[in-house]
N, C-alpha and C positions, 0 to 999 in steps of 0.2 A: 415557642423552644425552639430554636434553630441550634441541630447538633453542627457540632465544629467539620470542618471541609478535612478530607484526610489530606495529610502531608504528602505532596507531589514524589513520586518514586525518584531515588537516585536515577543520573545519568548513567550509562552502565559505560564508562569509559572504558573499561577493562577490556570489555568483547569487543567497542569501537576498535581500540587500538589495536587487539588481535588479529580484528578482520583487515585494516589498513594495511600496519606493518606486517603481520605473518601473511595474511592469503594473498591480499594485494601485492605485497610485495614493495611498498612503497617506502621511498627514503621520508627519513624523519622531517625533512622539509617539506618535502612535497606534502605529506601526511597533515602537519601543523599551518600549514596556508590555505588549504581546500575548504571550501566554505562547506556547511552542511546538505547541503543539496546536491554540491559537487561528489560530495564521499557517498549520498544517498544512490546516486547515477553508477557511481563508479563500483559499489557493492552490489549492484542490481545485478549485476551478472551472474552474482552468488545465487539467486532464489529464485525459485520455480516460478515458470512462467504463469503469468495470471490469465484466466479464461476471459475470453473476450463474449459480451452480451450477445444476443442475437443482433439479428437485422430490423430495420424496422419492419420490412416485408415480412421476416419470419414473424415477429413480434404482434402484428396484425394478423396474420394467419391464425395465431394461437389464442388470441382474445376474440375472432368470429368463433374458434372451435368450442372455446372455454368460457364464456360469458360471466362475468360477477353475479349478473343476476339474468332472469327471464326476461328475453325482449329487446337488452340490450342490444344495439347498435354499434358498432364500432367500424371506424372508416368509413 
């Protein structure tokens, strides 16, 4: 027996329009001509910065300091 897949959430048009037209102050023409990727990049200025992961060197040092199992040799 297969369970029915949940219906996808409706696209948040009100929120997207509020960000594009209100916060970013895009003209309606500019807003409606943007691709989703362009809009995401423009709106990303309003998002908190993502933390960057550790460098390869730092990751190797952590793996040596805290191996998953006894005797593992990383690097």
